[in-house]
RODO-838532 format. One line per 8 residues: number of its first residue (from 1); their letters; for each residue x, y, z of C-alpha. Coordinates in steps of 0.1 Angstrom, whole numbers, plus 2048, in hexadecimal, padded with zeros to 3 digits. Layout:
NUM = A = X/Y/Z ~ ...
END
This chain:
1 = MVDGVPGR = 20F/9AA/892 ~ 1EB/99F/88D ~ 1CA/9A9/89D ~ 1AC/993/8A0 ~ 196/97D/8B6 ~ 190/957/8B4 ~ 176/94D/89A ~ 17D/96B/883
9 = PPFVLGVD = 198/971/86A ~ 1B4/986/879 ~ 1C4/9A3/866 ~ 1E8/9AD/863 ~ 1F4/9CD/873 ~ 218/9C9/869 ~ 234/9B1/864 ~ 25A/9B4/864
17 = VVRTSPHE = 278/99E/865 ~ 296/9AB/878 ~ 2B7/99F/869 ~ 2D9/9A2/879 ~ 2FB/998/86C ~ 307/976/876 ~ 32A/986/879 ~ 31F/99D/896
25 = ETGARLAV = 323/993/8BA ~ 305/981/8C9 ~ 2FE/99D/8E2 ~ 2FE/9B7/8C8 ~ 2E6/9A3/8B2 ~ 2CF/99E/8D0 ~ 2D0/9C3/8D7 ~ 2C4/9CA/8B4
33 = LEEAMEEW = 2A7/9B2/8B9 ~ 29E/9C2/8DA ~ 29D/9E4/8CB ~ 287/9D9/8AF ~ 26F/9C7/8C6 ~ 26E/9E5/8DE ~ 264/9FB/8C0 ~ 248/9E3/8B6
41 = VRRYRPAA = 23B/9E1/8D9 ~ 23A/A07/8DC ~ 22A/A0B/8BA ~ 20F/9EF/8BC ~ 20A/9EA/8E2 ~ 201/9C5/8DD ~ 1EA/9B3/8F5 ~ 200/994/8F4
49 = VAVERVFA = 221/988/8E6 ~ 224/965/8D7 ~ 246/955/8D4 ~ 24F/934/8C3 ~ 258/91A/8DC ~ 27B/90F/8D4 ~ 285/8EA/8D5 ~ 2A6/8D9/8CD
57 = QHNVGTVM = 2A6/8C2/8AF ~ 2C8/8BF/89D ~ 2D9/8E1/89A ~ 2E0/8ED/8BE ~ 2F0/90D/8B1 ~ 2D1/918/89F ~ 2BB/90E/8BD ~ 2D1/924/8D4
65 = GTAQAAGV = 2CE/942/8BE ~ 2A8/93E/8BA ~ 2A4/939/8E0 ~ 2B9/958/8E7 ~ 2A3/96D/8CF ~ 284/95E/8DF ~ 291/968/901 ~ 295/98C/8F5
73 = ALLVAARH = 270/98C/8EA ~ 265/97F/90B ~ 27A/998/91E ~ 26C/9B6/90A ~ 249/9A9/910 ~ 24F/9A5/935 ~ 25E/9C8/937 ~ 23E/9D6/92A
81 = GIPTALHT = 227/9BF/93E ~ 21A/9AD/91F ~ 20F/989/923 ~ 222/970/90E ~ 21B/94E/900 ~ 230/933/8F1 ~ 224/91E/8D4 ~ 236/901/8C4
89 = PSEVKAAI = 23D/900/89E ~ 225/8E2/89B ~ 20A/8F5/8AE ~ 20D/913/897 ~ 20D/8FD/878 ~ 1EE/8EA/884 ~ 1DC/90B/88D ~ 1E3/91A/86B
97 = TGSGRAGK = 1E1/8FC/853 ~ 1D0/8E0/867 ~ 1F0/8CB/866 ~ 20D/8CE/87F ~ 223/8C0/863 ~ 21C/8DA/849 ~ 239/8E9/835 ~ 243/90D/833
105 = EQVGAMVA = 232/912/811 ~ 211/905/81F ~ 214/91B/83E ~ 21C/93A/829 ~ 1FF/934/811 ~ 1E7/930/82E ~ 1F4/94F/83F ~ 1ED/963/81F
113 = RILQLDSV = 1CB/954/81C ~ 1C1/959/841 ~ 1CD/97D/840 ~ 1BF/983/81E ~ 1E0/98E/810 ~ 1E8/98F/7EA ~ 207/97B/7EF ~ 21B/966/808
121 = PKPADAAD = 22E/97D/820 ~ 254/97D/818 ~ 26C/973/825 ~ 260/951/833 ~ 268/95E/856 ~ 24D/979/852 ~ 233/95E/849 ~ 23E/94A/867
129 = ALALAICH = 23B/967/87E ~ 218/96F/872 ~ 20E/94A/875 ~ 21A/94B/899 ~ 205/96A/8A0 ~ 1E6/95B/88F ~ 1EB/93B/8A4 ~ 1EC/950/8C4
137 = VWRGQTTD = 1CD/964/8BA ~ 1BA/944/8B3 ~ 1C8/92E/8CF ~ 1D8/945/8E8 ~ 1B9/951/8FA ~ 1AB/92E/8FC ~ 1CB/922/90B ~ 1CB/93F/924
145 = RLDAARQA = 1A7/936/92E ~ 1B0/911/932 ~ 1CE/91A/948 ~ 1B8/932/95D ~ 19E/916/961 ~ 1B9/8FD/96C ~ 1C7/916/986 ~ 1A4/91D/993
153 = ASGVAARQ = 19C/8F7/996 ~ 1BD/8F2/9A8 ~ 1B5/90D/9C0 ~ 192/8FE/9C7 ~ 1A2/8DB/9CC ~ 1BB/8E9/9E4 ~ 1A0/8FB/9F9 ~ 18B/8DB/9F9
161 = QRAYAAAR = 1A9/8C6/A05 ~ 1B0/8DF/A21 ~ 18B/8DF/A2B ~ 18B/8B9/A2C ~ 1AA/8B7/A41 ~ 19D/8D1/A59 ~ 17C/8BE/A5C ~ 18F/89D/A62
169 = AATSATST = 1A4/8AE/A7D ~ 186/8BD/A8E ~ 174/89C/A8E ~ 192/88A/A9B ~ 198/8A4/AB7 ~ 173/8A2/AC1 ~ 173/87C/AC2 ~ 194/87B/AD6
177 = SRGARPVM = 188/894/AF0 ~ 16A/87E/AF8 ~ 181/860/AFE ~ 177/84F/ADE ~ 191/841/AC6 ~ 191/852/AA4 ~ 186/83C/A88 ~ 198/841/A67
185 = PK = 187/836/A47 ~ 199/81A/A34
END
């Protein structure tokens, strides 16, 4: 959990890593995650929830587990009406280090530096979570504004197309009622 605005160093409010036993049933493990996330949402009342965008590379089993956990985070956020954003690992690395190919050590070191911490957060998952949060603070609002601008432009374009079609239909109807043949542009 971080707080901040683009252009200024964010600060850490808290970080935690929820661990479950790999021997437990998947549903029970997801329930533990859901309870922990509910507690964090109630405690911190976040303005947004950022989730790592999951993609399949080699280990489908790992991807499935990560996707299920991401789904729980999205569900908890939706339940509380909190907007969500998905960021790819490369996007997070690029936001934090300047390179989408940075290693875990470099990401951890930059997280500590950005948040002005005495040491790199441990375990590595904690540093990754903070990196994701920082990425969203720095890029999330910009992405939201771009999406809103695209939607607004799409709405304007749709209105213009309807107005143009109505004007063509009116011109065509007027020309036809006078006995003239409509002329269509080539």
